C-alpha positions as CSV (number, residue, x, y, z in Angstrom):
1,M,-69.1,-4.8,13.6
2,A,-67.0,-7.8,14.7
3,L,-67.2,-9.3,11.2
4,S,-65.9,-6.1,9.5
5,S,-63.1,-5.9,12.1
6,A,-62.1,-9.5,11.3
7,L,-62.2,-8.6,7.6
8,F,-59.7,-5.7,8.1
9,S,-57.5,-7.9,10.3
10,G,-57.2,-10.3,7.4
11,I,-56.4,-7.5,5.1
12,S,-53.7,-6.2,7.4
13,G,-52.2,-9.7,7.4
14,L,-52.2,-9.8,3.6
15,S,-50.6,-6.4,3.3
16,T,-48.0,-7.1,5.9
17,L,-47.1,-10.5,4.6
18,G,-47.0,-9.1,1.0
19,N,-44.4,-6.5,2.2
20,A,-42.5,-9.4,3.9
21,M,-42.4,-11.3,0.6
22,Q,-41.1,-8.1,-1.1
23,I,-38.2,-8.1,1.4
24,I,-37.5,-11.8,0.9
25,G,-37.7,-11.3,-2.9
26,D,-35.2,-8.3,-2.7
27,N,-32.8,-10.5,-0.7
28,I,-33.0,-13.4,-3.2
29,A,-32.7,-11.0,-6.1
30,N,-29.4,-9.7,-4.7
31,V,-27.9,-13.0,-3.8
32,N,-25.0,-12.3,-6.3
33,T,-24.7,-8.6,-5.7
34,V,-21.2,-7.6,-4.5
35,G,-21.2,-6.4,-0.8
36,F,-25.0,-6.7,-0.5
37,K,-26.4,-6.9,3.1
38,N,-29.7,-8.8,3.4
39,S,-32.7,-7.3,5.2
40,T,-34.6,-8.9,8.1
41,F,-38.1,-8.0,9.3
42,T,-40.2,-8.5,12.4
43,F,-44.0,-8.4,12.9
44,Q,-46.0,-6.7,15.6
45,D,-49.6,-6.7,16.5
46,L,-51.8,-3.6,16.1
47,L,-53.6,-1.7,18.8
48,S,-56.3,-3.9,20.4
49,Q,-59.9,-2.7,20.8
50,S,-61.9,-3.3,24.0
51,T,-65.0,-5.5,23.9
52,A,-67.5,-6.5,26.6
53,T,-67.5,-10.0,27.9
54,M,-69.3,-11.8,30.7
55,S,-66.3,-11.4,32.9
56,G,-65.8,-7.7,32.1
57,T,-64.0,-5.7,29.5
58,S,-61.4,-7.6,27.4
59,Q,-59.2,-6.8,24.3
60,V,-59.3,-8.1,20.8
61,G,-56.4,-7.5,18.4
62,R,-56.9,-5.5,15.1
63,G,-54.4,-7.4,13.0
64,T,-50.6,-7.1,12.3
65,A,-48.0,-4.8,10.8
66,L,-44.3,-4.8,10.1
67,G,-42.5,-3.9,13.3
68,D,-39.1,-3.3,11.9
69,I,-36.9,-3.8,8.8
70,Y,-33.2,-3.8,9.5
71,S,-30.0,-4.8,7.6
72,S,-27.8,-7.7,8.7
73,F,-24.1,-6.5,8.4
74,E,-22.7,-10.0,8.9
75,Q,-19.5,-10.7,6.9
76,G,-20.1,-12.0,3.5
77,S,-17.7,-14.6,1.9
78,F,-14.7,-13.5,-0.2
79,E,-14.2,-14.2,-3.9
80,S,-10.7,-14.0,-5.3
81,T,-10.7,-12.0,-8.5
82,G,-7.1,-11.4,-9.5
83,N,-7.9,-7.7,-10.0
84,T,-5.5,-5.6,-7.9
85,T,-8.1,-2.9,-7.4
86,D,-10.8,-5.2,-6.2
87,L,-10.9,-4.8,-2.4
88,A,-12.9,-6.5,0.4
89,I,-13.2,-5.5,4.0
90,G,-12.5,-8.2,6.6
91,G,-14.4,-6.9,9.6
92,D,-16.3,-3.7,10.4
93,G,-16.2,-0.6,8.2
94,F,-17.2,0.9,4.9
95,F,-15.3,2.4,2.0
96,V,-15.8,6.2,1.8
97,M,-17.0,7.4,-1.6
98,R,-17.4,10.9,-3.0
99,E,-20.1,11.6,-5.5
100,S,-18.7,13.0,-8.7
101,A,-19.1,16.8,-9.2
102,S,-20.2,17.2,-5.5
103,E,-18.8,17.0,-2.0
104,N,-21.4,14.5,-0.8
105,L,-19.9,11.4,0.9
106,F,-21.4,8.0,0.8
107,Y,-20.4,4.6,2.1
108,T,-20.3,1.1,0.7
109,R,-19.0,-2.5,1.3
110,A,-18.7,-3.2,-2.4
111,G,-15.1,-2.8,-3.4
112,N,-15.2,-3.4,-7.1
113,F,-13.0,-0.4,-8.0
114,R,-11.0,0.6,-11.0
115,F,-9.0,3.6,-12.2
116,D,-10.6,5.8,-14.8
117,N,-8.8,7.6,-17.6
118,D,-8.2,10.6,-15.4
119,G,-6.5,8.5,-12.7
120,Y,-9.3,8.5,-10.2
121,L,-10.1,5.2,-8.3
122,I,-13.9,4.8,-8.8
123,N,-16.7,2.3,-8.4
124,P,-18.9,1.3,-11.4
125,E,-21.2,4.3,-10.8
126,G,-18.3,6.8,-10.9
127,Y,-18.1,7.6,-7.2
128,V,-14.5,8.3,-6.1
129,V,-12.8,6.3,-3.4
130,Q,-11.4,8.4,-0.6
131,G,-8.1,8.0,1.2
132,W,-4.9,9.7,2.4
133,E,-2.0,10.7,0.1
134,L,1.3,9.2,1.4
135,D,4.8,10.5,1.3
136,E,7.8,8.4,0.2
137,N,8.0,6.9,3.7
138,G,4.4,5.8,3.7
139,Q,3.2,8.5,6.2
140,D,-0.1,10.3,5.7
141,I,-0.2,13.7,4.2
142,G,-3.1,16.0,5.1
143,S,-6.7,14.9,5.4
144,V,-8.9,12.4,3.4
145,E,-9.1,13.2,-0.3
146,D,-9.8,11.6,-3.6
147,V,-7.5,8.7,-4.5
148,L,-6.0,10.0,-7.7
149,L,-2.9,8.9,-9.6
150,S,-1.5,12.2,-10.7
151,S,1.9,11.1,-11.7
152,F,2.7,8.0,-13.7
153,T,6.5,8.5,-13.5
154,S,8.9,7.7,-10.7
155,P,11.6,10.5,-10.8
156,P,15.2,9.4,-10.6
157,R,17.3,9.4,-7.4
158,E,20.9,10.3,-7.3
159,T,23.3,7.8,-5.8
160,D,24.7,8.9,-2.5
161,K,26.1,5.7,-1.1
162,I,27.9,2.6,-2.5
163,K,29.0,-0.5,-0.6
164,M,31.8,-2.6,-1.9
165,I,33.0,-5.7,0.0
166,V,36.0,-7.4,-1.5
167,N,38.7,-9.9,-0.4
168,L,42.2,-8.7,-1.3
169,D,44.7,-11.5,-1.7
170,S,47.2,-11.3,1.2
171,D,49.7,-12.9,-1.2
172,G,49.1,-10.3,-3.9
173,D,51.8,-8.4,-5.7
174,D,52.8,-4.8,-5.2
175,N,52.6,-3.8,-8.9
176,S,53.0,-0.1,-8.6
177,V,55.9,0.3,-6.2
178,G,56.2,3.4,-4.1
179,V,54.0,5.7,-1.9
180,N,50.7,6.6,-3.7
181,A,52.2,4.8,-6.7
182,L,48.8,3.5,-7.8
183,S,47.3,7.0,-8.3
184,G,50.5,8.0,-10.0
185,A,49.9,5.2,-12.6
186,W,46.6,6.8,-13.6
187,N,46.6,9.0,-16.7
188,G,43.2,10.1,-17.8
189,A,44.5,11.6,-21.0
190,I,45.2,8.2,-22.6
191,V,43.2,5.0,-23.3
192,P,43.2,3.0,-21.2
193,P,44.0,5.4,-18.4
194,I,45.8,2.7,-16.4
195,G,47.6,-0.4,-17.5
196,E,46.7,-3.9,-16.4
197,T,50.1,-4.5,-14.8
198,A,49.7,-1.5,-12.5
199,Y,47.2,-3.0,-10.1
200,E,46.3,-6.2,-8.4
201,Y,42.5,-6.1,-8.6
202,Q,39.7,-3.9,-9.8
203,T,35.9,-3.9,-9.5
204,T,33.2,-1.7,-11.1
205,M,29.7,-0.7,-10.2
206,K,27.1,1.7,-11.7
207,V,25.9,4.9,-10.0
208,Y,23.1,7.3,-11.0
209,D,23.3,11.0,-11.5
210,S,20.4,13.4,-10.7
211,L,18.9,12.9,-14.1
212,G,18.9,9.2,-13.8
213,S,21.8,8.5,-16.2
214,T,24.1,5.6,-15.2
215,H,27.9,5.9,-14.9
216,D,30.6,3.4,-14.0
217,V,32.7,3.9,-10.9
218,T,35.8,1.7,-10.8
219,I,37.9,1.1,-7.8
220,Y,41.5,-0.3,-8.3
221,F,43.4,-2.0,-5.6
222,D,47.1,-2.8,-5.3
223,K,49.3,-4.2,-2.6
224,A,51.0,-1.4,-0.6
225,N,54.6,-1.3,0.7
226,S,53.3,-2.9,3.9
227,T,52.3,-6.6,3.7
228,S,49.2,-5.8,5.7
229,A,47.8,-2.9,3.5
230,Y,46.3,-2.2,0.1
231,E,46.2,1.1,-1.6
232,F,43.1,2.0,-3.7
233,I,41.9,4.6,-6.2
234,V,38.4,5.7,-7.0
235,T,37.9,6.5,-10.7
236,C,35.2,7.2,-13.4
237,N,35.3,7.3,-17.1
238,P,37.5,10.3,-18.0
239,D,35.1,11.3,-20.8
240,E,32.3,11.6,-18.2
241,D,34.3,13.7,-15.7
242,N,32.9,17.2,-15.8
243,R,35.0,18.6,-12.9
244,T,37.2,21.6,-13.5
245,I,40.5,19.8,-14.3
246,T,43.8,21.7,-14.9
247,S,45.9,18.6,-15.3
248,A,44.6,16.3,-18.1
249,S,46.2,13.3,-16.5
250,Q,44.0,13.7,-13.4
251,T,40.7,13.4,-15.4
252,G,38.6,10.6,-14.0
253,L,40.7,10.2,-10.9
254,L,38.4,11.0,-7.9
255,G,40.2,9.8,-4.8
256,R,42.8,7.6,-3.3
257,G,43.5,5.9,0.0
258,V,44.9,3.0,1.9
259,I,43.1,0.1,3.7
260,T,45.2,-1.4,6.5
261,F,44.4,-4.9,7.7
262,S,45.4,-6.9,10.8
263,S,48.3,-9.1,9.9
264,G,46.9,-11.8,12.1
265,S,43.2,-11.8,11.3
266,G,43.0,-10.1,7.9
267,V,40.2,-7.7,9.0
268,I,40.3,-3.9,8.5
269,T,42.0,-1.9,11.3
270,D,42.3,1.5,9.5
271,I,41.3,3.4,6.4
272,S,42.7,6.6,5.0
273,M,41.5,8.6,2.0
274,A,42.3,11.8,0.1
275,S,40.3,13.6,-2.6
276,N,41.8,14.7,-5.9
277,N,41.7,18.4,-6.6
278,G,42.2,17.9,-10.3
279,D,45.4,20.0,-10.5
280,G,47.9,17.5,-9.2
281,T,47.2,18.3,-5.5
282,W,45.2,16.2,-3.0
283,T,43.2,17.0,0.1
284,D,43.5,14.6,2.9
285,L,40.2,13.6,4.5
286,T,41.1,13.6,8.1
287,T,39.3,11.2,10.3
288,G,36.2,12.7,11.9
289,A,35.6,16.1,10.2
290,N,35.3,14.7,6.7
291,L,33.5,11.5,7.5
292,T,29.8,11.4,6.8
293,D,28.0,8.9,9.1
294,G,31.4,7.3,9.7
295,Y,32.3,6.9,6.0
296,F,34.6,8.7,3.6
297,T,33.0,10.4,0.6
298,F,34.1,11.1,-3.0
299,A,32.6,13.7,-5.3
300,P,32.1,12.9,-9.0
301,E,30.6,15.5,-11.3
302,F,28.8,13.9,-14.2
303,I,26.6,17.0,-14.8
304,D,28.1,20.4,-15.1
305,G,27.8,22.3,-11.8
306,N,26.2,19.3,-10.0
307,A,28.9,17.7,-7.8
308,M,27.7,14.5,-6.1
309,S,28.6,13.4,-2.7
310,V,28.9,9.6,-2.5
311,Q,29.7,7.6,0.7
312,L,32.2,4.8,0.2
313,D,31.5,1.8,2.4
314,F,34.0,-1.0,2.6
315,G,32.1,-2.7,5.4
316,S,33.8,-0.8,8.1
317,R,32.6,2.3,9.9
318,F,34.4,4.9,12.0
319,D,32.7,5.3,15.3
320,G,34.6,8.4,16.5
321,S,37.6,6.6,17.9
322,S,38.3,3.5,15.7
323,W,37.1,1.6,12.7
324,V,34.4,-1.0,13.5
325,N,33.8,-3.9,11.0
326,G,30.4,-5.0,10.1
327,S,29.3,-8.7,9.8
328,L,30.3,-8.4,6.1
329,S,33.4,-6.3,5.5
330,T,36.4,-6.1,3.2
331,S,39.2,-8.6,4.2
332,Q,42.7,-9.6,3.3
333,F,42.9,-13.4,3.3
334,A,45.2,-15.8,1.5
335,R,42.9,-16.4,-1.5
336,S,42.3,-14.8,-4.9
337,S,41.0,-11.3,-4.8
338,T,37.3,-11.2,-5.5
339,T,34.2,-9.1,-5.0
340,T,32.0,-10.6,-2.3
341,F,29.2,-8.0,-2.4
342,Q,28.4,-4.7,-3.9
343,S,25.4,-2.3,-4.0
344,A,24.6,1.3,-4.7
345,N,21.4,3.2,-4.0
346,G,19.8,5.5,-6.5
347,Y,17.8,4.7,-9.6
348,G,16.7,6.1,-12.9
349,A,13.3,7.3,-13.9
350,G,10.6,4.7,-14.2
351,D,7.1,4.4,-15.6
352,L,4.1,3.1,-13.5
353,Q,3.5,-0.5,-14.4
354,G,0.8,-1.4,-11.8
355,V,-0.5,-1.0,-8.3
356,N,-0.8,-3.3,-5.3
357,V,-2.9,-2.9,-2.2
358,D,-1.8,-4.2,1.2
359,V,-4.0,-5.3,4.1
360,D,-3.5,-1.9,5.8
361,G,-5.0,-0.2,2.7
362,I,-1.8,1.2,1.3
363,I,-1.8,1.5,-2.5
364,T,1.7,1.0,-3.8
365,G,2.9,1.8,-7.3
366,T,5.2,-0.6,-9.1
367,Y,7.5,1.2,-11.5
368,S,9.7,0.0,-14.3
369,N,12.9,1.1,-12.4
370,G,12.2,-1.5,-9.8
371,Q,10.8,1.0,-7.2
372,L,7.8,0.4,-5.0
373,I,6.4,3.8,-4.0
374,P,3.5,4.2,-1.5
375,L,0.9,6.4,-3.1
376,Y,-2.3,6.4,-1.0
377,R,-4.0,4.7,2.0
378,V,-7.6,3.8,1.5
379,A,-9.9,5.2,4.2
380,L,-12.5,3.2,6.1
381,A,-15.4,4.5,8.2
382,K,-17.7,3.1,10.8
383,F,-20.9,4.3,12.6
384,T,-22.3,4.2,16.1
385,N,-25.6,2.9,14.7
386,E,-25.2,1.1,11.4
387,Q,-29.0,0.4,11.4
388,G,-29.6,4.1,11.1
389,L,-27.9,4.3,7.6
390,F,-30.1,5.1,4.7
391,K,-30.0,2.8,1.6
392,L,-29.6,4.6,-1.6
393,G,-29.2,1.7,-4.1
394,G,-26.1,1.0,-6.0
395,N,-24.6,-0.6,-2.9
396,L,-24.4,2.8,-1.3
397,F,-25.4,4.0,2.2
398,Q,-25.8,7.6,3.4
399,A,-25.3,8.8,7.0
400,T,-28.3,10.1,8.9
401,R,-29.0,11.6,12.3
402,E,-29.9,8.1,13.5
403,S,-26.6,6.6,12.3
404,G,-24.4,9.4,13.7
405,D,-21.4,10.9,11.9
406,A,-18.9,8.7,10.2
407,I,-15.8,7.8,12.2
408,T,-13.0,7.6,9.6
409,N,-9.6,5.9,10.3
410,K,-7.0,3.6,8.8
411,P,-7.9,0.0,8.1
412,G,-7.0,-2.3,11.0
413,S,-7.2,0.5,13.6
414,N,-9.9,1.8,16.0
415,G,-12.0,-1.3,15.5
416,L,-12.0,-1.2,11.7
417,G,-11.4,-4.3,9.6
418,S,-8.4,-4.9,7.4
419,I,-8.3,-4.9,3.6
420,A,-8.3,-8.1,1.5
421,P,-6.8,-7.2,-1.9
422,N,-7.7,-9.0,-5.1
423,S,-11.0,-10.0,-3.5
424,L,-14.7,-9.0,-3.4
425,E,-17.1,-9.5,-0.5
426,Q,-20.1,-11.4,-1.7
427,S,-23.7,-11.0,-0.7
428,N,-24.5,-12.3,2.8
429,V,-27.9,-13.6,1.7
430,D,-28.5,-17.2,2.9
431,M,-30.8,-18.7,0.3
432,A,-31.8,-21.6,2.5
433,T,-33.0,-19.2,5.2
434,E,-34.8,-17.0,2.6
435,F,-36.6,-20.0,1.1
436,V,-37.8,-21.1,4.6
437,K,-39.0,-17.6,5.2
438,M,-40.7,-17.6,1.8
439,I,-42.6,-20.8,2.7
440,S,-43.8,-19.5,6.1
441,T,-44.8,-16.2,4.5
442,Q,-46.7,-17.9,1.7
443,R,-48.6,-20.1,4.2
444,G,-49.3,-17.1,6.4
445,F,-50.6,-15.2,3.3
446,Q,-52.9,-18.2,2.4
447,A,-54.2,-18.3,5.9
448,N,-55.0,-14.6,5.9
449,S,-56.8,-14.9,2.6
450,K,-59.0,-17.6,4.1
451,I,-60.0,-15.1,6.8
452,I,-61.4,-12.8,4.1
453,T,-63.2,-15.6,2.2
454,V,-64.7,-17.0,5.4
455,V,-65.8,-13.5,6.6
456,D,-67.3,-12.9,3.2
457,S,-69.3,-16.1,3.5
458,M,-70.5,-15.0,7.0
459,L,-71.5,-11.6,5.7
460,Q,-73.4,-13.3,2.9
461,E,-75.3,-15.4,5.4
462,L,-76.1,-12.3,7.4
463,I,-77.5,-10.5,4.3
464,N,-79.6,-13.6,3.4
465,L,-81.4,-13.3,6.7
466,K,-83.5,-10.5,5.1
467,R,-85.0,-12.9,2.5
């Protein structure tokens, strides 16, 4: 009876150590598998049987078995790939994946993703990455959904503000003498609409209409009657002016005004402006009521029926009682008139050229019009009990009752790791450790095989007693 028990104890050792070797082999086989988490095992003894001894009843073990097999979720090293859609997680968390043609969700640490021909961000097996769609300000819209590039074009944006910082020569000439003489020198019915001797300085910048077409807006400056003031007019190409104009000479003339400077410091102290009605009359834009965010506006109409409203910023803003100059503002110093700075918002239509991913998981589209538009934020999930996850193969895990439900949130929040773009997390298998385990498992297997051969010899001796 004892000999047969010893035989089966050796068999349990062979079986258990054979399974241990299978685990070690699986770890080594996946040493180069992206995002692979190695498995670790423990042994436990089997139920002991009671046996009689001179000192009473004692226990004898019946062999061994695998006590537990669990995954090690230690961080693997990162490999830089140069592929913008290769993502790695630095810290805790899993990418959330949806199985194609179903609503089943799975989880993975392998971030070797790419966009398919339909615009879905997928892994090599076709599972779709999940995330939040973003608005133009980078804020989440709705709940977690497929990461899908549905639009490959950035729509145009109409210009609604221009900033123009110039220095106007304090020693400049008053070329168009008289009140509002500069606007009187404009004649949109002829080419050019204003002579070079009618103004002191001019500067031009491009603006965009609602369809993304560009148009030149030119501002002319001339010394006013006062030595501390310059008058200005805001103009566009008369051929592009689609306002209802009753006086041909007014075509292309959008507005006029006066910038008053301090005679001592050369900084702006006051700005006045009037809009052109197109029939020879003007509407004064009184301070306050006609100011938008503290700036005057002019209204070009490059598309029939679509009058724009464009803020004109000379670097000074009306705060309700006076004009307040910014750190960079139009000035009147004793040097040649020049443009110090100019900018205009708005842009034309653009095509998607590529995407980038930030550490917070935001996927940003780069467009040919120079725009960077937030598109999606990649979702991450974590579990109360990671060891309860079920391995499916293909670097995928599935939630179970033991793991608990997935807790989904933004990268870098709620204990989740951050995203490392252009990188892949490598397998966390330590080959040196696995080889040491392999050696000890091999020696244990050899020792258990000896138990069987020795017990076999003992049984043979027992059978030979009959002879």
